[in-house]
KEKE-3310 file (N, C-alpha, C; in steps of 0.2 Angstrom, whole numbers, plus 5000, padded with zeros to 4 digits):
npx = (4034:4048:4057:4070:4071:4062:4071:4083:4078:4074:4083:4091:4081:4088:4097:4105:4113:4124:4131:4124:4125:4129:4114:4108:4111:4107:4095:4090:4091:4082:4072:4073:4067:4058:4059:4070:4080:4080:4082:4095:4104:4101:4106:4122:4125:4123:4133:4144:4147:4147:4158:4168:4165:4154:4139:4128:4125:4118:4104:4100:4102:4091:4079:4086:4087:4073:4067:4073:4071:4057:4060:4069:4060:4051:4059:4062:4072:4075:4081:4089:4079:4073:4085:4089:4077:4084:4094:4089:4087:4098:4104:4097:4103:4116:4117:4113:4124:4134:4131:4135:4142:4159:4174:4189:4195:4190:4191:4190:4189:4190:4201:4201:4207:4217:4210:4198:4193:4193:4185:4172:4171:4167:4156:4149:4150:4142:4129:4125:4123:4112:4103:4102:4098:4084:4080:4081:4070:4059:4056:4051:4063:4078:4091:4095:4107:4116:4111:4109:4121:4127:4119:4120:4136:4133:4124:4133:4145:4137:4136:4147:4149:4143:4148:4161:4170:4186:4187:4173:4176:4182:4175:4165:4169:4171:4159:4151:4157:4152:4140:4138:4136:4126:4117:4114:4110:4096:4091:4094:4101:4106:4108:4118:4128:4128:4133:4146:4149:4152:4161:4172:4169:4172:4184:4190:4184:4190:4203:4205:4198:4208:4219:4215:4214:4226:4231:4227:4233:4245)
npy = (4649:4651:4649:4645:4642:4631:4623:4620:4613:4601:4596:4596:4586:4573:4564:4553:4559:4569:4574:4576:4589:4598:4596:4602:4615:4619:4614:4626:4637:4633:4638:4650:4667:4675:4691:4692:4686:4698:4709:4704:4705:4718:4725:4719:4727:4740:4740:4736:4747:4758:4756:4759:4771:4778:4785:4782:4770:4776:4776:4761:4757:4760:4753:4741:4742:4744:4733:4724:4728:4725:4710:4706:4713:4706:4693:4696:4702:4714:4729:4729:4731:4744:4751:4748:4758:4772:4770:4772:4785:4791:4786:4793:4807:4804:4804:4816:4824:4817:4821:4835:4848:4848:4858:4866:4867:4857:4841:4826:4813:4809:4808:4802:4804:4798:4800:4807:4791:4785:4791:4789:4775:4776:4782:4769:4761:4766:4767:4754:4748:4755:4751:4739:4736:4742:4733:4721:4723:4727:4721:4705:4699:4688:4689:4702:4711:4706:4710:4723:4729:4727:4734:4747:4750:4747:4761:4769:4767:4771:4783:4790:4785:4792:4804:4802:4796:4789:4778:4773:4759:4749:4748:4744:4732:4724:4724:4716:4705:4700:4700:4687:4675:4678:4681:4667:4658:4666:4659:4664:4662:4665:4680:4679:4674:4684:4694:4690:4692:4705:4709:4707:4715:4727:4728:4729:4743:4748:4750:4755:4767:4771:4774:4781:4793:4795:4799:4812:4819:4820)
npz = (4469:4460:4444:4447:4460:4460:4453:4460:4470:4464:4465:4478:4484:4479:4486:4486:4479:4483:4499:4515:4522:4509:4503:4513:4512:4498:4499:4507:4499:4491:4495:4498:4494:4483:4485:4493:4485:4478:4484:4486:4475:4471:4481:4482:4470:4474:4483:4476:4466:4477:4480:4472:4468:4462:4458:4455:4465:4474:4471:4468:4480:4487:4482:4488:4502:4504:4503:4511:4522:4525:4524:4536:4546:4545:4551:4564:4565:4572:4573:4563:4556:4555:4553:4540:4535:4542:4532:4521:4519:4521:4507:4500:4504:4504:4488:4484:4490:4484:4471:4472:4464:4464:4474:4469:4479:4488:4494:4488:4494:4512:4525:4543:4560:4572:4584:4580:4576:4588:4596:4586:4589:4600:4600:4596:4603:4615:4606:4604:4617:4620:4609:4609:4624:4622:4610:4620:4629:4624:4612:4604:4602:4596:4598:4603:4607:4598:4587:4589:4593:4577:4572:4576:4574:4559:4557:4561:4550:4538:4539:4538:4524:4517:4519:4513:4522:4523:4531:4534:4527:4534:4545:4537:4532:4546:4552:4544:4541:4553:4554:4545:4553:4560:4551:4545:4556:4556:4547:4535:4521:4508:4509:4519:4513:4505:4512:4515:4503:4504:4513:4506:4493:4500:4508:4494:4490:4503:4498:4482:4488:4495:4489:4478:4490:4492:4483:4480:4489:4488)
capx = (4041:4051:4060:4076:4069:4060:4077:4086:4072:4072:4094:4090:4077:4090:4100:4109:4119:4127:4132:4118:4126:4125:4108:4105:4111:4102:4087:4089:4092:4075:4066:4073:4061:4060:4061:4076:4083:4079:4088:4102:4104:4101:4113:4127:4126:4124:4138:4150:4146:4150:4166:4169:4164:4148:4133:4123:4124:4112:4098:4100:4104:4085:4076:4087:4084:4067:4065:4077:4067:4053:4063:4071:4057:4047:4063:4063:4077:4072:4087:4091:4074:4073:4092:4086:4073:4089:4099:4084:4088:4106:4102:4094:4107:4122:4114:4114:4131:4139:4132:4138:4149:4168:4177:4195:4200:4188:4195:4185:4188:4194:4202:4200:4212:4217:4207:4191:4191:4191:4177:4167:4170:4164:4148:4148:4147:4134:4124:4127:4118:4105:4101:4103:4095:4078:4078:4081:4066:4055:4054:4052:4070:4081:4097:4096:4114:4119:4107:4109:4129:4130:4115:4125:4141:4130:4125:4138:4148:4135:4137:4154:4152:4141:4154:4167:4176:4189:4189:4171:4176:4185:4169:4160:4173:4170:4152:4148:4160:4149:4132:4136:4134:4119:4110:4115:4105:4091:4089:4095:4108:4108:4110:4122:4133:4127:4136:4152:4153:4151:4166:4177:4168:4173:4191:4192:4184:4194:4210:4203:4196:4216:4223:4212:4216:4233:4237:4224:4237:4253)
capy = (4647:4652:4644:4643:4638:4625:4618:4620:4610:4594:4594:4595:4578:4570:4564:4550:4563:4572:4573:4580:4595:4601:4596:4605:4620:4617:4614:4632:4638:4633:4641:4658:4669:4680:4696:4691:4688:4704:4713:4703:4706:4727:4728:4716:4732:4744:4743:4738:4755:4763:4753:4760:4781:4777:4788:4776:4765:4778:4775:4755:4756:4764:4745:4736:4743:4743:4726:4722:4730:4719:4706:4710:4714:4696:4688:4698:4706:4725:4734:4728:4731:4751:4750:4750:4765:4775:4769:4777:4792:4792:4786:4800:4813:4802:4803:4821:4825:4817:4826:4842:4848:4847:4862:4864:4864:4850:4834:4818:4808:4813:4802:4802:4805:4794:4804:4807:4786:4785:4796:4785:4768:4778:4782:4765:4754:4769:4764:4748:4747:4759:4747:4731:4735:4742:4727:4718:4724:4731:4718:4697:4698:4682:4693:4708:4712:4706:4714:4730:4731:4727:4740:4753:4748:4750:4766:4774:4766:4772:4790:4789:4784:4798:4812:4800:4796:4784:4774:4768:4752:4745:4746:4737:4723:4721:4721:4713:4698:4698:4699:4682:4671:4679:4678:4660:4659:4667:4655:4671:4658:4670:4685:4678:4674:4691:4699:4688:4695:4714:4709:4708:4721:4734:4727:4733:4749:4753:4750:4758:4774:4772:4775:4790:4798:4796:4804:4816:4822:4822)
capz = (4467:4454:4441:4451:4469:4458:4450:4467:4476:4462:4466:4484:4483:4474:4493:4486:4475:4488:4506:4517:4524:4504:4501:4517:4508:4492:4501:4508:4493:4486:4501:4497:4493:4478:4489:4494:4479:4473:4490:4487:4468:4471:4487:4477:4465:4476:4486:4474:4463:4481:4481:4463:4468:4456:4459:4456:4470:4479:4470:4468:4486:4488:4481:4492:4508:4506:4504:4517:4529:4525:4525:4542:4549:4548:4553:4570:4567:4572:4573:4556:4549:4555:4550:4532:4536:4541:4525:4515:4520:4517:4503:4497:4508:4499:4482:4484:4492:4479:4466:4471:4459:4469:4471:4468:4486:4491:4496:4485:4500:4518:4533:4551:4564:4578:4590:4577:4575:4595:4595:4582:4592:4609:4597:4593:4610:4615:4603:4605:4622:4619:4603:4612:4629:4620:4610:4623:4633:4620:4606:4605:4595:4602:4598:4603:4609:4594:4581:4590:4589:4569:4567:4579:4567:4552:4554:4559:4544:4533:4539:4539:4517:4514:4518:4510:4523:4523:4536:4532:4524:4537:4546:4535:4533:4551:4552:4538:4545:4562:4551:4543:4557:4562:4547:4547:4563:4555:4542:4529:4519:4505:4514:4523:4508:4503:4516:4514:4495:4504:4514:4500:4492:4506:4506:4487:4492:4506:4493:4478:4490:4500:4482:4478:4495:4492:4475:4481:4495:4483)
cpx = (4043:4054:4065:4076:4067:4067:4082:4084:4074:4080:4090:4086:4083:4096:4104:4116:4125:4124:4126:4119:4126:4119:4106:4105:4108:4095:4086:4088:4085:4072:4066:4070:4064:4063:4069:4081:4084:4085:4093:4106:4108:4106:4120:4129:4127:4130:4143:4151:4149:4157:4171:4167:4157:4141:4127:4121:4119:4105:4096:4100:4095:4080:4077:4084:4077:4062:4068:4073:4061:4054:4065:4067:4052:4051:4064:4070:4077:4074:4089:4085:4072:4079:4091:4082:4080:4093:4093:4086:4094:4108:4101:4100:4113:4120:4116:4121:4135:4139:4131:4143:4155:4171:4184:4199:4196:4191:4188:4184:4196:4196:4202:4205:4211:4211:4199:4188:4190:4185:4172:4168:4166:4157:4144:4145:4141:4130:4121:4121:4112:4100:4098:4096:4086:4076:4074:4072:4057:4052:4054:4060:4074:4088:4099:4103:4117:4118:4110:4116:4128:4124:4118:4132:4140:4129:4130:4143:4145:4134:4143:4155:4148:4145:4159:4171:4180:4189:4180:4170:4179:4180:4166:4162:4171:4162:4148:4152:4155:4142:4134:4135:4127:4112:4109:4109:4097:4087:4089:4101:4110:4110:4117:4131:4133:4133:4144:4157:4154:4156:4172:4178:4172:4181:4194:4191:4188:4202:4210:4202:4204:4218:4221:4214:4222:4236:4234:4229:4244:4252)
cpy = (4647:4648:4641:4639:4631:4619:4614:4613:4603:4592:4592:4590:4574:4570:4558:4553:4567:4572:4578:4586:4601:4600:4602:4612:4622:4619:4622:4637:4639:4635:4648:4661:4675:4687:4697:4692:4695:4710:4710:4705:4715:4727:4725:4724:4737:4746:4740:4744:4759:4763:4759:4770:4781:4778:4784:4770:4768:4774:4766:4755:4756:4755:4742:4739:4743:4735:4723:4724:4725:4713:4705:4710:4707:4691:4691:4700:4714:4728:4736:4732:4741:4753:4753:4756:4771:4776:4773:4782:4795:4791:4792:4806:4810:4805:4811:4826:4824:4818:4832:4842:4851:4852:4862:4862:4857:4844:4826:4815:4810:4808:4803:4800:4800:4795:4802:4798:4785:4787:4791:4781:4772:4779:4776:4759:4760:4766:4757:4746:4751:4755:4739:4733:4738:4738:4721:4716:4725:4728:4709:4695:4692:4685:4699:4712:4713:4711:4723:4732:4732:4734:4744:4753:4751:4757:4771:4773:4770:4781:4792:4789:4790:4803:4807:4800:4788:4776:4770:4761:4748:4743:4741:4733:4721:4719:4718:4706:4695:4697:4690:4676:4672:4678:4671:4657:4660:4665:4660:4667:4663:4675:4684:4678:4683:4696:4695:4690:4703:4713:4708:4713:4727:4734:4730:4738:4753:4754:4754:4766:4778:4778:4782:4795:4798:4801:4809:4822:4823:4828)
cpz = (4459:4451:4445:4457:4466:4456:4458:4471:4472:4465:4472:4486:4483:4483:4491:4481:4478:4494:4509:4518:4515:4503:4508:4514:4503:4494:4504:4506:4491:4492:4501:4492:4489:4479:4489:4490:4476:4478:4489:4480:4469:4476:4485:4472:4467:4480:4484:4468:4470:4481:4475:4463:4464:4459:4460:4459:4475:4477:4469:4476:4488:4488:4487:4499:4508:4507:4508:4522:4529:4528:4533:4547:4551:4550:4560:4572:4568:4570:4566:4551:4551:4554:4542:4532:4535:4534:4519:4514:4518:4511:4499:4499:4501:4491:4483:4485:4486:4473:4465:4467:4465:4467:4471:4474:4490:4491:4493:4490:4507:4523:4540:4554:4570:4583:4590:4578:4582:4595:4594:4585:4598:4605:4597:4599:4613:4613:4603:4611:4623:4614:4609:4618:4626:4617:4613:4626:4629:4612:4606:4600:4599:4602:4597:4605:4602:4585:4582:4591:4583:4567:4570:4574:4560:4551:4557:4553:4537:4533:4536:4527:4512:4514:4517:4513:4525:4524:4537:4531:4528:4544:4544:4534:4540:4554:4547:4539:4551:4560:4549:4547:4558:4558:4544:4551:4562:4548:4533:4525:4514:4506:4515:4517:4503:4506:4517:4509:4498:4508:4511:4497:4496:4506:4499:4487:4495:4500:4488:4481:4492:4496:4480:4482:4493:4487:4476:4486:4491:4482)
residu = (UNK:UNK:UNK:UNK:UNK:UNK:UNK:UNK:UNK:UNK:UNK:UNK:UNK:UNK:UNK:UNK:UNK:UNK:UNK:UNK:UNK:UNK:UNK:UNK:UNK:UNK:UNK:UNK:UNK:UNK:UNK:UNK:UNK:UNK:UNK:UNK:UNK:UNK:UNK:UNK:UNK:UNK:UNK:UNK:UNK:UNK:UNK:UNK:UNK:UNK:UNK:UNK:UNK:UNK:UNK:UNK:UNK:UNK:UNK:UNK:UNK:UNK:UNK:UNK:UNK:UNK:UNK:UNK:UNK:UNK:UNK:UNK:UNK:UNK:UNK:UNK:UNK:UNK:UNK:UNK:UNK:UNK:UNK:UNK:UNK:UNK:UNK:UNK:UNK:UNK:UNK:UNK:UNK:UNK:UNK:UNK:UNK:UNK:UNK:UNK:UNK:UNK:UNK:UNK:UNK:UNK:UNK:UNK:UNK:UNK:UNK:UNK:UNK:UNK:UNK:UNK:UNK:UNK:UNK:UNK:UNK:UNK:UNK:UNK:UNK:UNK:UNK:UNK:UNK:UNK:UNK:UNK:UNK:UNK:UNK:UNK:UNK:UNK:UNK:UNK:UNK:UNK:UNK:UNK:UNK:UNK:UNK:UNK:UNK:UNK:UNK:UNK:UNK:UNK:UNK:UNK:UNK:UNK:UNK:UNK:UNK:UNK:UNK:UNK:UNK:UNK:UNK:UNK:UNK:UNK:UNK:UNK:UNK:UNK:UNK:UNK:UNK:UNK:UNK:UNK:UNK:UNK:UNK:UNK:UNK:UNK:UNK:UNK:UNK:UNK:UNK:UNK:UNK:UNK:UNK:UNK:UNK:UNK:UNK:UNK:UNK:UNK:UNK:UNK:UNK:UNK:UNK:UNK:UNK:UNK:UNK:UNK:UNK:UNK:UNK:UNK:UNK:UNK)
# end
């Protein structure tokens, strides 16, 4: 157990000093593994940097996705575990795509039409059904369709981010909020808190990217 975890554990033992719910939160923090701390910190950094359109978000995300692939697999969130491997490939692709020299007539950020967004939502529904059915029949997951749905939305949102599509942030805001109760259910308190922060950063990212998009369109 690391030093911080030991400190939190000592606080949690003082039952007279705090309400039961606060004590439970401290106890869950004390049980947080070093891997989850690493995944949380690097995950926060890569999402923040992505919102700022900083290319370093991609190499940092490699550390985060490899860490969470291990964590999610052992938490029986198999869809999310496989999703991390997809994130790994998109991190490499995104790193390459973002590092390309932008031509004068290239748009740094693009926006989908309503028709393109409808097509995107249809893809998410199809992926959800396929993934949920697979997880239900082929794994011991106790949340197959919730896992499948969040995985499907994340899959699409990540691809849109690599292509710098503005609406990727709207999908991230939505799915980050959906992930919070799922991770609480799995006892991943720190990760649940991280995804709450992700939702806030995603909103900031959407606003920043929208300003950039509108400026370019003028």
